[in-house]
Steps between C-alpha positions, in 0.01 A plus 500: 500500500406827322815699406384744238439790743839435676675473167333833409631654821859402414474639142333817621776574756769426238358801303589740781774746410747351762389131531736268674504110515610373838506124567150376419353848507461810279497841667335770297627857572386833358740780598230760450325400820565345841157357527496144640212424274711565192841366630453143610606147414344174400626137465530302182238222494630194673787692672658336798712771657769435754547729805803648308274587204258682735778685665641615163151613406467699821846662422382620156217690664717640784756636266228710333353609840176318431292264712534139393162397373348227277172422329437151370260212452618250770354195331737554204808499720414306827861507637522877491274613789679281754841630395375862537347427843841370621650836402232694691259604231153568628169491310352820384192346328365198323280584203280282275556573138226482231547400135292594199517328162346588158235230576397651844527868411156671528471855363288716726140575380427822312148578610362853458648735765748244622839626601633188321442698184758749604775522243815311613808674342863453451707797612615722218679785659735568786209677669301175485783298671540774765122493566493117527794494739330771712159326504646159588705654786181656640297183433746296714484751786844645429688171564747647245529864389433598142818616325652561161684170551161317555364653183809393318463143621147497364628616163770232500230241566292615203796537267662174610233254402270539796179715514374794704127576481275756672163669502516873463328708763237749398687816414833323467744301709458141600205347682652151529756285327735198518810348337591169353863377454630378172441122485754238574472124515155543339356709787490862609438674836220749534559738789428836660122496429383823664207736484469839660259504796252730323460253209477169681208267452452594140663200332826676406726234656320224319513684169867577526593144619305328217651740243853430619451123502347512152793707376752251620306208361494681165884514517522123558501453881343180605404636840496810718536489870458739794468524873214667688488707817156416641184306430338796326781518239498121472137509396581758235773289356296174512222674306736562211636148500786463753508184703712388806814308399761510784665713764799737512718556803649840603797490731761750621792543739492802722841513653 
């Protein structure tokens, strides 16, 4: 049973400003946002929650006015999904996750005229963080709105041991970027890989992804993992060395 990604998920949520341990779960809350993609829970590897544990977890979300929601690797805690089903949780999605190691990492080519030669940068100013937040919001079709709080979260990621990298658009701003969490349990999560529509197909996503993975390996991470949103993005990640390693389950309780 592979548990590193699930152990990472626990450690990552414990970093949240208002994290709570409830039974065999950790709920990670950030008071700066009500987003269910930021405020969610995950089980400890091997957790075997009782129905009372699940009810207590639901109550922690309800008292904050938030939808009870979890993300986890079911193979690392086989007893959790059945307990959640009994409480009425439904599946939002099941995603395959991909893992890259220093051995599999492949830096994109740098042929003449290739967009892979575009300089991948770390943000240096508040304007950079704001531009990245705005570009990623647009790249993901406005699933979340850009905001000062979003830019602040990017800065906290960079300053807290993670990494934010982007390619600057001609004339300024951000053409595409992504983030990677600080590592825990030897691994780190790479997320939010997005490119503005006008700059897609130029190798920006591959360049940013490879740079972030290399950055974390340079800091001692043994692996970097991510989830993909479609076969096109999966091919991009596989080209730079990410390989399928397991699945993650997303569940929530509506009422």
